N, C-alpha and C positions, 0 to 999 in steps of 0.2 A: 062252330066256325063256318062261315059262309064261304064255300069254295069258289063262288063267283068273284069274290073280292081278291083272291090270291094273285091273279095276273096284274091287277092294278097295283097291289102292294109291291110286287116285284119291280114293276116299272118305276114306282116312286123311289124304292131303295136304290135302283140302278141310277136314277137321276141324281139322287143325293150323293152317291159314291162318285159319279163322274164329275159332279159340280165340285166336290171336295178335292178330287184329284186335279181338276183344272185350277182351282184356287191355290193348291199346294205348288203346282208347277209355276204359276204366276209369281208366287212369293220367291221361289228358287231363282226364277229368271231375274227378278228385280234385284236380288241380292248377289247375283253373279255366280250362284252355285248350281245352276241348271245343268251345265256340262258335266260337273262332277257327279251329280245324281244320275244322269243318263249313263255315264261311264260305269257307275256302280251296278246298275241294272244289266248293262251289257256284259261286264266282267267283274263279278263281285270279289273274286280272289285278289285281282290286281289292286282294286280300290282299298281292300283291307290292308294289303302289304304297304301301300303308299301311306295310309294313315299311321300304321305302326312305325314306318321309317321316319315319318315327320316327328313322332313323339320320341324316337330313340336318338335322333341327331343331337339334341342338347346334351343327352347323357354321354354320347361319344365325344362331343366337344369338351365336356368337363373332364373326361378321362384323358384327353390329349392336352389339357391345360398345362400341366407341369413341363412337358416338352417344349411347348411354345414359350413358356416363361424362361426356361434355360436358354433358348435361342435368343430371346430378347435381351437377356442379361449379357450374353456373349457379344451381341451386336453393340450394346452400350459400352462394354469394355473396349471393343475395337475402335469405336468412335472416340472415346476418351483418349486412347493411345494416339490416334491420328491427330486429335486436337493438340495434345502435348507436343507432338512432333512438329506441327505447324507453328506453334508458339516458339519452339526452340529455333526453328529456321528464321522466324521473324526477328528474334533477338540477334541472331548472327547477321542478318541483313542490316539491322539498325547499327550494329557495331561497325560493319564495313562502311556504311554510309557516314558514320561519325569520323572514321579514320580518313575517308576520302575527303571530307570537308576540311579536316585539319591540314592535310597535304595541299589541298587547293588553296587554302588561305596562306600557307607558307610560300607556295610558289608565286602567288599573286604578290606577296611582299617582295620576293626576289625579283620579280619583273619590274616592280616599282623602283627598286634600287639595284640595277644590274652591274654596278661598278666593282663588286667584290665577288670572289668565289666563296661558295657556301658548302658546308658538309652537313648532311642531315644526321641527326643523332636522336636516339630515344632516351627519355628520362627513365632511369632504372632505380632511382633511389632518392630519398630526401633526408637531409641531415636534420635530426631532431635536437641537436645540441643548441643550447641557448647562446653559445659563444658566437655562432655565425649562422646566418641563414643561407643555405646552399642546396643545390641539387646535384645528383650524380648522373652522368650520361654514359652511353655505351661506346663512346669513341675516345681513343687515347693517342699515345705517342706513335703507335704503329700506324695510325690513320693520318698522322701529320698534325695532330693537335698539340699545341704548346701553351705554356703559361702566358697569360696576358691576352689571349684571343677573345674578342667580344662574342657574346652569344645572344641571339635574338629569337623571338617567337613570331607568330603570324601577325601580332598586333604591335610589337615593339621590342625594346631592349629588355633582355632578361638579366644579364650580368656579365661576368668575366671569368675565364678559366684561371684558377689559382693553384690547382694541384693536378698532376697528371700521372697516370700509370700507363702500362703498355696498351691496355685495351679499355680504359675508362678515364674519366676526368671529373673533377669536382668544380662546380661553377658557383661562385659567390654571387648572390642575388643583389640587385640594386636596392632592395628593401632592407638589406643588412645594416646594422648600426654603424659599421665601419666604412660603409660605402660613401664615397664623395666623388660626384661626377659633375664636371663643368656643364652647365645647362643654359639654354636660351629659350625664351618664350616666343612663339611663332609670330604673333602679330606686333607686339610692342618691341620686340628684339631686345627685351631686358635680359640681362645675364646674371648668373649667380651660381652657387654650388648646391647641387642636389644631394641631400643626405637622407639615408634610409631611416625608417622609424622602428626597425626591429620587428619582433613578433607582435602583430596586432597594432603597430604604430603607423602613422601616416608619414609619407615622404614630404620633405619641404625643400624649397629652394631659398637658401639664405643669402643675405648680403646683396639684395637688389637695391640699387640706388633709387632714392625717392623721386628723382626726376622722371622715372618711367611710370607711365599710367597703364596698368593692365587690368584685365577683368576676369571674372570667373568664366571658365569655358575655354580659355586660351590653351593651345597645345604646347606642351613642354618637350623640347628636343635636346639632343646632345649638341653642344656648341663646337666640339672639336678642340677646344682649348686644352692644353696640357698633354695632348697627344695620346690619351688613354683609349679613346673611342673615336670611331669615324664621326664625321659631322652629320647632323640632321637625322639621327636615329630617333624615332618616336619613343617617348618615355611615358607620357600620360597627359592628363588635363588638370588645369587649375580648378580646385573646388572651393578655395577660400583665400582671401587676401588679408594679410595682417600688416598694417603700417605701424612702424615703431619710430616715430619722429624724434623721440629723445635719443635714439641711437643712430639717427640719420640714415636709416635703412628700412626696408620692408621685406616681407617674405611671402612666398606663395605655397599654400598647401596643395599637394599634387596627388591625385588618384592615379595609380599606375594603369597603363593600358593593358598590361598582361595580367591574366588571372593565374597567379603562381600556384594555387592549389590544384588546378586542373591541367597543368602542363603535361603533355605526353610526348611531343616531338618538338625539337628546336633546331636552329641553324647555328653552326659554328662558322664564323667568318675567318677563313683560313689564310687569306692573303693580306690581312691587315696586321701590321706589326706596331705595337705601342711604341711611342717615342719617349725615351728617357730624358726628362727635363729636370731631374733632381739637381743637376750641377748648377742650374741657374738660380736655385733657391739659396745657395750659399753666397755670401758677400764676395766680391772680387778680391783675389789675393788671399782668400781664406785657406 
């Protein structure tokens, strides 16, 4: 071995090591890991602990998973409970809004016809007997209700009180088979007798003189004839015209203005007294 070559080999080895270190540092710098490498050389223990901590964090998170899941389930249950409470409150608000609208419609009706005093009553029952179509209200004799008083809803005539107790009354509907109400059509002024069609049947105004020309859409009102009802109470609208020239009369099929299946609140007209005209139906001297 030539000892003269040793210094030169050392220099070359040193150069190669330095070049390698420079290249390694350049690679660390380009990858963003240079600071971490410098930190490792400055404080090897801290770097090792940081590396170990980074690897152990996922394990700790996995161990803490069940607690987080229980917390999430609890929060979901709380949110569901809150949603159910808000839905209940919305239902109550819709119910209040519906009641308010009913009362508003009723009082608008009272404002349109202010000539009579009215008593507000709630519908508390419906007669299912096929013999008579009726409703039961929560006002009776103690409230001043008597047999024969007219009853109306927000849209028109409902019927007439025909039976009374101390704190309730039964109201025969205008759709009942036995109902017979003198009526008049608003535009043509044609008059006739409105008869109920019973359960599922249509109301008709019979015995209209052929001289009257009326059309579908005309409003049917009480005529006041016979003294059983006040004049000009809305009943419904004509939906069909039937001419019976062989009988010298015609009739109008009427759709009631009131939805009897959804009635909740009605007015009893308390200061109208039906007029008994039965005596005039008997021949004089009879």
